[in-house]
N, C-alpha and C positions, 0 to 999 in steps of 0.2 A: 504493500499500499504506499503510495506517495501522497504528498500533501493535498493534491486535488481530489484523491479518493476520500481522504479524511474529511475534507470540506463536505463532500456530498453525504457521507455517512453521518457526520455531526448534525447537519441541517435536517435531514430526514429523521434522525433519531429524536432530536429535540421537538420537532413539529409533532411527531406521533405521540410523545409523551405529554406535550402540552395539551393535546386533544383527548387525553385519557385513552389512547388507542394502543394497538399492538405494533411493534416494529419487527419486520420479517426480513431475514437474510436469505437471498437467493443467489446461487452460483450460476451466473449467466455464461456458461461454458458451452453454448450450443455450437460455437465455432471450434470444434474439438481439436483440429490440427494445431491451433494456436494455444491451447489450454493444457496445462499439466496438473495432476492432483496435488503435487507438492506446493504449487502456487496457491490453490485454494485452501490448503491447510495453513499456509503462511498468513493468508488474509484473516482466517478465523483466529489464529493465535494473536495477531496484531489487535484485532478488535477486542478480544478478551483483555489483552494487556492494557489497553486504553480505558477499560472500564465500561464498554458497551455490553448490554445484555439483550439478546434477541429473544423473541417469543416463538415458541414452537420449533419444530425441526427445520433444518436448512434444506430448502428445495434446490435440486441439482437438475439443470436443463438437460444435460447429456443422458439422463436416465428416463427422460420423458418422450422419447422419439415416438413410441406407439400412440401416445395421446396426440401429439402433433399430426401424425399421419391420419388419425381418426378425424381430426378437424379438417385436414386438407380434403379428405374424401367427402365431407359434408359440403365443403365449398364447391367441389366438382359437381355434386348433385344440384347445387344452387345455380350452377352455370356461371359463377363469378371468377373462376380461374381458367387458365388455358396453357397448354404446353408451348414452350418457347425453344427454338433451335439456335438462337443468336449466341455468338461468342463475345467475350469482353472486347477483343480487338475490333470486332465489327461495330461496336458502339462508340468507339473512341471519338468520331467526329460529331456525335450528337451534342446539342447544346447542354450545357450544365444547368442543373436545377438548383433550388434553394440550398441544398445540402452539398453542393459541389459535384455530385455524381451525375452521369449523363441522364437526361430525360429519355426514357425508352420511346423510339419512334413508332412503335406499334407494328413492326414488321410481321409478327406472327399472330397479331390480335384476332384476325379473321380466319386463322388456319395456318398451318405450317406451309411455307412456300416450297415449291418443287425442289427436291435435293436436300431439304433440311429435315433433320430428325430431332425429336424432343430431347432437350438437355435439362431444362428447368421448368418450373411452373410459376406463372406470374398471376398476380392479382389484377383484375380489370377494374380500374378506378375511374370515377366520373364525379363532376360537381365540386362544390366549394365546401370546405369545412371551417367553421369558426368556433373558437373556444376562448374562455377567459383563463389566463394563467395568473396564479396568485402573486407571482414576482414580476413576470415580464409583461403582464397586461394583456389586452385583447389581441388575439392571433387570428390571421386569416390565411387560407391556403387554397389555391385553385389546384386540385389534384392533378389533373391532366397536364397543365402547363408548368407547374412548379416541381413535380416529382415524377409523374408518369407511372405507368404500370410497374409494380415492384415485384421482385422475386420472393417467393415464399418457400419454395424448395430448390436448393441450388443444384448446379450441374454436378457437383461432387457428392450429392446425396444427403447433405446436411441441411437442415431446416434453418431458415433465416430468422434473424432476431425479431423482425416485425411480427411474424406469426407466433413465435414462441412466447414473447412477452405479453401478448394480448391473451393468450390461452392461460398463461400462468396467473396473470392478474385476476382473470375471471375465476379460475379454480381456487385461488387463495382468498377470494372475497376482498381484494384490495379496493379501497375507496378513496384513498389519497396517494398520489405518486409525487414524491419529491426527489428530483435527480438534477444532474447538470444540464445547463442550457445548450450543451453540445447536442443534446437529444431532442431539442424542441421541434426541429423540422420533421422528426419521425412521428410526432404526436398526431397529426392530422390523419395520416395513413392508419394509425392504430385505432383512432376514433371510427374511421370509416369501416374498418374490419370489425370492430366491436358492434357496430350497428348491424352489419350483414349477419353476424352470428347471433344477434339478440342478447349481447352481454351489456351490462351497465357500464357506463363511462365514468371513471374515477375523476376526481378533482385533481388538478396539476399545478405544480409549482416547480419552476425550473430555475436553479440557483446559478449565480455567475460561475463561470469556469475559470480556474487558476491558470495563468499563462506565464511563461518565462520572459526574460528581457527582450527576446525577439518577436514576442506575441504568439509563440507556439503553445498549444495546450500542453500541460504536464502530462506525460504518458511514458510507457516503457520505450516507445519509439524515439522520444526525445531525451531519453536517458535520465528521466526524473529520478532523483534519489529517493529511497524508502524512508518513511518516517522513522524516528528513533524510538524503539519501544522501551528504551531505558529512561527516557525523559518525556513521558506522555503529556505531562501538564503543560509544558512549554508549546508543544505542537497543538494541543487542544486550545489553549489560550490564542495562539496565532489564527487558527481556523475560525474561532468565534469572532475575532476582530475582522477577519476577512469578510464575514457574513453580517457585518454591520452592528454586531453586539459590542458592548463595552464592559468586559469583565474587569474587576479591580485587580491591581497588580499582584496581590497575594495568590490569585488563581493561576498565575504563571508558575508558581513554585510546586504546587501539590494538587494532584487529581482529586484528593479528599476535599479540597476547598473549591475546585473548579465545578465539579458536577452538582452540588447543592445550588450554587449560584446560577448555573445554566438552567437547571429545571425551574427555578423560580423566576428567571428573568427573561427567557427566550421570547422574542417577538419577531414573527416572520415579516411584518411590515417594515422592519428596519433593514432588511436585506436589500442591498443596492439593486436597482432596476436596470442592470446592464447584463449583457450576455457573457462578458469576459473581463477579468481584472488581473493585473500583475500583482505578485506577492510583494508586500511592503515590509513584513516582519522578517527578522532574522531567525531562521529555523535551526 
């Protein structure tokens, strides 16, 4: 876990506890080639070392393939998905959508062209989606123009995040989603899929993403350093300040002082209404 992950964990945890709710941990390892069990174990150990307490068992996406396949078959019956034979290289010239990925041009939307065989399954999207985000404000997305038909089952046989997270949220009874603003452009597609499947739509709050001096999001790809489990109070203090809260200086020294203050003083409306922010604290 790096500082950006800690920010998302802290914001979601405190918002759940402030509402008297449950805080659930889910291992979103649906992209199995990039995930290793030891990484998941390390995350859980870090959360525990920092004083987080999750409710119920940890859900693991890589163990839910049969459930995702069941829902995909349901979508096939509804006629809302279709097989796609396009390769990534064939889409490189397509205009970029709001999330930076190519907007699918609809090559296979009305049937596989001659010479193409099915590689993936795409969701047929249409219309506009509007929702109110508790941090980022009113959001609008024209699905066809802004993101296009999205992949639900990839060519390598793995299910996409967009399907997995919608099914998991419904199965776990999630009514509030608090996560990083790097995922806000996925939300409209997820709401669209929820409506197709008759699932309730949670309330959303997208927190600012921590970025480095170059403006790049903290991640493994940008070599973000893991948080120090030997000094949790300092990192928790910095994460709270990043989220617009103002913990007293003594909270920087001991987790035993930080957590009671955080539970008593958390206010979501103080979180900066920006998509990304640089880190100002010394970690």
